[in-house]
C-alpha positions in Angstrom: 59.3 151.6 -10.4 59.7 149.3 -7.4 57.6 151.6 -5.3 54.9 151.5 -7.9 54.9 147.7 -8.0 54.8 147.5 -4.2 51.8 149.9 -4.1 50.0 147.9 -6.7 50.7 144.7 -4.8 49.4 146.2 -1.6 46.3 147.5 -3.3 45.6 144.2 -4.9 46.1 142.4 -1.6 43.8 144.8 0.2 41.1 144.4 -2.5 41.3 140.6 -2.3 41.1 140.7 1.5 38.0 142.9 1.4 36.3 140.6 -1.1 37.1 137.5 1.0 35.8 139.2 4.1 32.6 140.2 2.3 32.2 136.6 1.1 32.7 135.4 4.7 29.9 137.7 5.9 27.7 136.5 3.1 28.4 132.9 3.9 27.6 133.5 7.6 24.3 135.2 6.6 23.4 132.4 4.3 24.2 129.8 7.0 22.0 131.7 9.4 19.2 131.8 6.9 19.6 128.1 6.1 18.3 127.2 9.5 14.6 128.0 9.2 13.6 126.7 12.6 14.4 127.8 16.1 15.9 125.8 19.0 15.0 125.7 22.6 16.7 124.2 25.6 14.8 121.5 27.5 14.1 124.1 30.3 12.7 126.7 27.9 10.6 124.0 26.2 9.2 122.7 29.5 8.3 126.2 30.6 6.4 126.9 27.4 4.7 123.4 27.6 3.5 124.2 31.1 2.1 127.6 30.1 0.6 126.8 26.7 -2.0 124.2 25.7 -2.1 124.8 22.0 1.3 123.5 21.1 2.2 120.1 19.6 5.1 118.0 20.8 6.3 115.6 18.1 8.6 112.6 18.8 10.4 111.9 15.5 12.1 108.7 16.6 11.0 105.1 15.7 8.0 103.3 17.2 10.3 101.2 19.4 12.1 104.3 20.8 8.8 106.0 21.4 7.4 103.0 23.3 10.5 102.9 25.5 9.7 106.3 26.8 8.5 109.7 25.5 7.6 113.1 26.7 4.0 113.2 28.0 1.5 114.3 25.3 4.0 113.8 22.5 2.7 112.3 19.2 4.8 109.9 17.2 5.8 111.1 13.7 9.0 109.5 12.5 11.5 111.8 10.7 11.4 109.6 7.6 7.7 110.2 7.2 8.2 113.9 7.6 11.0 114.0 5.1 8.9 111.9 2.6 6.0 114.4 3.0 3.7 111.5 3.9 0.0 112.1 4.2 0.4 111.3 7.9 2.2 114.6 8.4 -0.9 116.7 7.5 -3.1 114.4 9.6 -1.0 114.7 12.7 -0.1 118.4 12.1 -3.1 120.0 10.3 -2.4 123.6 11.4 0.7 124.9 9.7 0.7 127.9 12.1 0.7 125.8 15.3 3.7 125.8 17.6 5.5 122.5 17.1 8.2 121.2 19.3 10.2 118.3 17.8 12.7 116.0 19.5 14.5 112.7 19.0 17.1 110.8 21.0 20.1 113.2 20.7 18.9 116.1 18.6 20.1 115.3 15.1 16.9 113.8 13.7 14.9 116.6 15.4 16.9 119.2 13.4 16.2 117.2 10.2 12.5 117.0 11.0 12.3 120.7 11.9 14.0 121.7 8.7 11.7 119.5 6.7 8.6 120.8 8.4 9.5 124.4 7.7 10.2 123.5 4.1 6.6 122.1 4.0 5.2 125.5 5.2 5.0 125.1 9.0 5.9 128.4 10.5 6.5 127.9 14.2 8.8 124.9 14.4 11.2 124.5 17.3 13.8 121.7 17.9 14.0 120.9 21.5 16.9 118.5 21.1 17.0 115.0 22.3 15.3 113.0 25.0 18.7 112.1 26.4 18.9 115.7 27.7 15.3 115.9 28.9 15.5 116.0 32.7 11.7 115.9 33.2 9.1 113.2 33.2 8.8 110.6 30.5 6.0 108.1 30.0 6.1 104.5 28.7 
């Protein structure tokens, strides 16, 4: 009888472990799917910016931060406007299939903006992090 109880306990523990492992895999898959945009290092972004002319660089910081220094050719579109789905988003970014590089000061707002843009139907959105990590030219 004790052997039977031990076997049942082992079987129950094994089944529970398998279920938890499967849930962990599903959670990891869901987390990966929850990030609908891609990220690039500053070096990868700069290389693509130098090679392509049809991409849009978007600074999602405030007007004051933008005026203090921004990546050349970047357009200002604050993250709050993007998240609010303001009309200005479609005016600045009319092509939902264009390559869009977003950045902010440290990378956090860029991630929020990239996620909001993909939710609005933009298909080629990249977060390039923050200007704090940008080792290349900035303009004022």
